[in-house]
N, C-alpha and C positions, 0 to 999 in steps of 0.2 A: 504494500500500500504506500502511496505517495506520502512523503513527510511534509511537502509543501509544493508550491508552484511559483513560477515566475512568468510574468506577462512580457513577452519579447516584442521588440520593434520588428515588424514584418519586412521592413526595408533593409534589414541587416545591421541596423545601428544598435545602440544600447537598449536594453529593456528598461521598463519604467515602473514596474510594480512587482513585488514579491509577497508571498504569504506563506506562513509556516503553520502547520496543523499541530498545535500544542498537545492535544490529546494523543496524537500518534507519537510524538516525541516522548511523552510520559510513558506510553505503553512500551516503546522500544527500550528506553533506558531501564525500566523496571524488569523487562524480560531478561536482560543480560547484566543486571546490577551495575549499570554505569551511572555516573553522575548526571542527573537530568540537566543542570545548567551547562555542563560541558558538551553533552549531546546537542542541546539546543543551539549552542554557539556554532557547532559544526554544521548543523542543518541551515542556520542563517548564512554561514559562509558559503555553503553550496548554492543556496538560492541567489546570493550576491554574485557568485561565479556565473550563474546562468545569465543574470542581467548584464554582466561585463563581457562574457564570451559570446553571447548570442546563440544562434541556431547551432544544433549539434554539440551542445555543451557537455553531454555525458561522455565518459571514458571507461575503459576497462579497468583502470587502476586509479588510485588516489581519491581525493575528496569528491570528485565529480562522478564517481561510480553511481550508476542508477539504483541498484538494489543493495541496501545495507543489510548485512547479517552479522553473525558473531565475530567474524574476522575483522570487519570494519570497526566494530565496537572495541575490540582488543586494541586496534591501532589508535582509536580515539583515546582510550585510557592511557596509552603510552605516549600520547601527544605526538603521534607519528602519522596522522591521517591528514595529509595536506594536498594542495594542488600539485600536479606534476610540474616538472621544471618547464616543460613546453607551455602548459597552461599559465603558469606564472609569467612567463615571457610575453605571452599573447595578451594577458590582462594588462601588463605594464605598457606594452606598445599601444594597445587600444586606448588606454587611459591617457597616455601622453598625447596621442593623436587628438583625442577629444578635448583635452586641455588646450592644445595648440589651436584648434578650430575655435574654441570658445574665446581664447585670448585674441585671436585675429578678428573675430566678430566684434568683440568689445572695443578694440582699437579702431576698427572701422567706424563704429558708432560715434566714438569720441571725435574722430577726424571730421565726420559729417556735421557734428554740432558746432564746429569752429567756423 
């Protein structure tokens, strides 16, 4: 069962809305005796990953794995359940690109006001 969802931009840009199903987080953490706040933080991180990575955000390994089971919760408890290095690079590149676009837009607006 899904732990949350992210509303993605269909044009390939950043997503704009994410939701986490708290009752499912509680069920999952209770099932495998994991800290609920730590599991919740990882679920939130995954949904943020969807917003930042866009379409096709799931992977076979790491935080963006679609189906979480005992192995993933063990890695969460070990603080070893993270984005893959490729995902981290893509998030950084997309974030920097977005920042550059936003900054260019802001500077353009300032120039038009003068």
